[in-house]
N, C-alpha and C positions, 0 to 999 in steps of 0.2 A: 471805420471798418466794420464789417457784418461779421459777428461772433456765431459758432455754431454749438449749440450745447450738445452734451452728451447726454442721453436720455436713459438710465438704466430701468428696466421695464420686469416686474416682478410679479409673477402670479403659481398657481399651480398649473399644471400641464395640461393633464389629459381632456379635462373640463374646459377649458377657454383657449382651445387652439384658435379659433376663428375672430376671438375679442384681441388676443395678443397679436395676430397679423393684420387686424384693424388698427391697434395703436402703432405698429410700427409703421406701417402705410401712412398716418396722419404724421407722426414725428418726421418721418420723410418727406413729405408734402410743405411740412412748415419749415423747411430748408435744414433740419437739425440730423443729430445722428444717433440711431437707436442703438442701445446696447445691451447685452446679457442673453435674454430671449433665448431662443432654444439651443445656444449653444451651452448652457447651464441648467442642471436641473437638481438641485441640491439636494444629497441622501446621505450626506456623512459630513465630518467634521472638516476634513480637508478640503473638501469642495465648498462649503459653506465658507472657510479663511479666503480663497480664490474669489469667491463673489464678493467677501468684504472690500479686497482689495479692488474690484471694478467697480463698486459702488464707491469709495474713496474717491476713486478717479472721475466719476461721473460727476456733471454739475448738477443734475435733477434726477430724484428717485420718483417714478412712477408706480403703484400698485393696482392690480385688476383684480379684484377681489370676488368671487362667484359663490358657489354651493358647497367646496368643498376646503377641507380646512389642511390638507396636504401632509405630506411626511411628516412623522415627529419623531424630534431627535429626542434619544433615548434615555439622556442623563437630567433634562430638564422638563422634558414632555411637552415640550412647544414644538410646534411645527416650523419648519425652515423658513416658510415663508413669512411667517411670523419674526423669527429671529433675523430676517434680512430686515423687516420693516422696522423692528425695534433698534436695531444698528444706525439705520438712516435714521431713525428720530436724537439716539445719541451722540451722535455727531452733528445734528442741527442741520444736516442737509437738506436744500429744497425739496420739499415733496406735494404730492396730490395723490389721491386716489380714487378709483370709480369702483363703485358697489353694487352687486345685481340687487335689481328690488324683486320683492316679492311675488309679484306677478308673473316677471321674468322668469323668475327661478320655477315657478311650477311649470310652466310653458315648456321650460328646457327638459325637466325632468320627464314630462310627459312624451317629449320627442325623443330624448335618448336614453332613459331610465335610469337607475340607481347608480351610474356612471358618473353622475352629475351633480350627485348630493353627498353630503357627508353622514356616513352610519356610524363611524366610530367615537368620534369626538364630536358631537353636537354642541355639546356647552361648550367645551374652547372655543369653538368657530362663533358662537355667539356671543361671548368675551372679546373675542379678536374684534368680530364686526364693530362693537360699541366702541372700542378704543379707536379702529380708526374713523367711524362716522363723527369723534370727537375732535378729530383732526381736520385738515383741509382735506375735502371729500366732497362726491358727488354719486348720485344714482344712475345707474343705465340699463334700459330696457332692452336696447339691441347696440348692434354694431357702431351706428349712426352717433349714439348719445357718447361713446367712447372718441369718435374722433373729433364732436364737438369738445369735449373734454380737452382733449389735447390741443386742440387749436386755440381754446379759451385762455387754458393754464400756461402754458409755455411763454406766450407775449406778458402775461401780466408777471411770470416768476422772472422773466428778463429785464423786466422795468424797472423792478423793485430789489434785485440783488446785483451786487457786484460777483458775478462769474466768471470764469478763468474761460471757459470755451475753446471753442477752434477758429483759427484764423487762416486763410488761405496764403500759402507761401507769396503768391503773387499779388497780396495787398499790403504785403509788409514791406514800406519805403526801405530804399539802399541808406544802409549807416556806414558805407566805407569814408563817406566824407567827415566824419563826425570824430574819427578816431584821433587826428591831430588836436581837436578840441578836447577831448576827453584827457588825453595825456596833460595838454596844457591845464586844465583844470584840477587835477591829479596834484600836479607841483604846486598849485597855488595852496591848495589844501594842507600838502605839508608844511608849507611856508607860514601859513596862518596858525597851524597848529603850535609851532614853533614859537611863535609872538603871545598865543593865548599862552603857554606855560610861564613864559617869563611874566607875563600882566601877573597871572593866578599867583606866581611867588611874592610879587610886590605888595599885593592888596592882601595877602594870607592874614597878616597881623590884624588889619582893621575888619578883616570877615570876623575874625574869634572876638574881637571889642562888641561889634555889631549884634553876631548871635547871643552873647552873653546878656546884653540889654535887651534883645528882643525874648530871649526866654525868661528872662524876669518879669517882662510883661506879660507873657502867656500864660506864667504861674499867676499872676493876680485875676487874670481874666478867668481863667478854669477855677478858680477857687471863690469866684462871686457869682457862677453858676449853679444852682442848686437842683437836684435830680430826686424827686420822690422814688422811695423804694417799693414796690409790692409787698405785701404780707406773707404771702407764698413764699419768699425767697428768703425771708428772715425772722424763720419759727412763728410765723402768724403777728409778729409787731407789726402794730399801724403806725403812720404820720412818721415814719422812718425816713430823715431828709440827709444827703449827703452830698459833698460839692462834688463836680467832675473831675477835679484837680485829685482828690483823695481817689476816687474810682478809678482815674487814670494809672495812679501810681500803686494802688491795689491788685488791679487784674493786669499788670504788666507783662506777666510771662505769659497770658490767655494769649493776649495781644500779639505777642512776638510769634506764637503759635499758628495762631489764627481763630476767628469765631466765625463759624459757619451757621446756617438756616436749615441744615438738614433736619430731618425729621428723628423723633426719638430721644432727644437731648432734655436735659435738665432745664427746668422753667429758667432759672438764672441764665443759661446761656442765651435764651430768647430775648430776655431782658436787655442783656448786653447787646446782642445784635440789632433788638429793634428800638431801643431806648439811649444806650450810651454813646455805642459807635458811630451814629449818625451826628450827634453832638461834636464827637473828638474829630470827625470827616471834614467839618466846617473850619476846623483851625490846622488843616493838612496833617494830622497826627495819624491817620489811619485812612485806609482806601478799601474801597468794595470792589471786589473783582470776579469776573467767572472763570470757576475752574475747570478746566479742559474735562471732555469727556461724562461729566456728570452733570445734575439739573440744578444744583444748590450753588449758591453764591457763598463768597467769604470775605469779611473784613480782616485785613491783615496790616500791621504798622506799617509807616511811611520810613524813609529815609530820616525826613524832619523828625517823625516821633521817635527814633532810635537816637538822635542826638539829642533829643530834648531829656530822654531816662539818662543818659551819660553825663548831660551836664547836670541833672539833678543829683545823680550817684557824685559826682566832683564835689558839688556844692555841699554835700553832707560832711565827706572828708575833709573838707578845707574849714568848715565852720567850729 
């Protein structure tokens, strides 16, 4: 089934009317669906929130960056166009951009005057332009380049990402014949769930013994692994070596809340993230995960790690 991608196209408005129309035409010619466009011209927070929802519901975000920075949101001092772009980056929306080159911008200014150039915020535009060029982007000199960028970028994005897209109702197979089969499978699942519960109760005691033996062996393994601690973490002392087991017990509360690699943290946190947690991950005690809506990652303790800590506490109480 052919999927039609919804492409949200963002830009300043007055200076890029022809370029936006070229992008719309290229998206349609590619068999996909343009969104946003002249329907939206962000000028306040409420309108920006509506645009964010449209970006959420679109499959791809496209930016056309010309010679204007655009209207600025008063509180942040950032243009609404840049806020849209930052939001697409934040939610990891597949995106690409086309940026006007210097020669084309000069010709555009000669033809249309100051209405197509940035007068109030040139430094902000320069920084925004640099940010865009650090991500997936290309230069354009005229509308032919914009059409070409759309025709090249959309197939590449569609082939490398699992995107929802839109599918014609005529292409969706008739599922009426599957209803009885689904009902039967649901009944089978219920029966298997009952049987699984019975078996779990029978092997519960065996599992406890197995976990006890497994955790004793894991404790020996962790005690055999030595980790050298950098001097900047322990008051300048050098050649301090500790076992992975002792470190695991010492920082257990930190592991429960999570260890991240976000910026501006103490060196000890980076040491845990880069040197200790990867070793614990090998033994299934922690896991590395992506945190929603941010760019940093986090190591957090696993169910096995929690059970291991509980076992160690119980072992201390009974010894």
